[in-house]
C-alpha positions as semicolon CSV with decimal commas, in nm:
position;residue;x (nm);y (nm);z (nm)
1;X;-1,080;7,135;4,789
2;X;-0,966;7,402;4,468
3;X;-1,029;7,744;4,647
4;X;-1,008;7,908;4,273
5;X;-1,302;7,701;4,119
6;X;-1,640;7,822;4,304
7;X;-1,869;7,627;4,147
8;X;-1,949;7,216;4,070
9;X;-1,935;7,150;3,703
10;X;-2,246;6,997;3,574
11;X;-2,235;6,719;3,291
12;X;-2,280;6,846;2,947
13;X;-2,564;6,738;2,731
14;X;-2,398;6,505;2,447
15;X;-2,613;6,458;2,113
16;X;-2,553;6,122;1,958
17;X;-2,650;6,034;1,632
18;X;-2,636;5,695;1,506
19;X;-2,612;5,541;1,170
20;X;-2,997;5,493;1,101
21;X;-3,006;5,852;1,147
22;X;-3,180;5,833;1,488
23;X;-3,068;6,117;1,734
24;X;-3,025;6,148;2,083
25;X;-2,981;6,388;2,357
26;X;-2,818;6,221;2,653
27;X;-2,704;6,365;2,996
28;X;-2,622;6,183;3,310
29;X;-2,688;5,869;3,105
30;X;-3,041;5,987;3,036
31;X;-3,239;6,100;2,752
32;X;-3,303;6,498;2,839
33;X;-3,340;6,773;2,655
34;X;-3,516;7,108;2,774
35;X;-3,497;7,278;2,416
36;X;-3,706;6,988;2,215
37;X;-3,754;6,637;2,179
38;X;-3,437;6,370;2,353
39;X;-3,515;6,152;2,080
40;X;-3,584;6,126;1,728
41;X;-3,624;5,830;1,556
42;X;-3,450;5,771;1,210
43;X;-3,450;6,151;1,199
44;X;-3,810;6,166;1,183
45;X;-3,957;6,410;1,366
46;X;-4,280;6,315;1,388
47;X;-4,182;6,006;1,570
48;X;-3,992;6,249;1,812
49;X;-3,956;6,095;2,203
50;X;-3,993;6,423;2,489
51;X;-3,778;6,342;2,785
52;X;-3,648;6,530;3,059
53;X;-3,388;6,335;3,320
54;X;-3,488;6,015;3,183
55;X;-3,889;6,054;3,227
56;X;-4,096;6,004;2,910
57;X;-4,312;6,303;2,860
58;X;-4,607;6,376;2,574
59;X;-4,529;6,681;2,402
60;X;-4,807;6,845;2,540
61;X;-4,704;6,796;2,897
62;X;-4,356;6,867;2,798
63;X;-4,429;7,227;2,687
64;X;-4,655;7,237;3,049
65;X;-4,347;7,145;3,205
66;X;-4,080;7,396;3,042
67;X;-4,348;7,665;3,042
68;X;-4,373;7,628;3,412
69;X;-4,002;7,609;3,461
70;X;-3,911;7,969;3,409
71;X;-4,015;8,316;3,520
72;X;-4,091;8,437;3,840
73;X;-4,298;8,240;4,068
74;X;-4,631;8,310;4,146
75;X;-4,598;8,474;4,496
76;X;-4,353;8,754;4,348
77;X;-4,421;9,057;4,127
78;X;-4,199;9,228;3,868
79;X;-4,065;9,568;3,945
80;X;-3,919;9,806;3,767
81;X;-3,594;9,925;3,783
82;X;-3,506;10,147;4,058
83;X;-3,870;10,053;4,258
84;X;-3,926;9,781;4,493
85;X;-4,293;9,646;4,603
86;X;-4,262;9,697;4,979
87;X;-4,492;9,881;5,192
């Protein structure tokens, strides 16, 4: 094992475009895209399908999952710089 390599590289997400205009975002051979729809049939945004790690979500479910993945956990509170919440 190489000592200089400090982290394992993750496979990068790939954007594929078919001749009929369909756009697909693939990660680890599964549909996956955190930024938006992973499958856009014929380039039509109204028919877009949302996937994370190959699991299909509705648009509202997708937004909820993305909203819940960022930020601090419920048990932590943000502290201003230079202060702590210790008693």
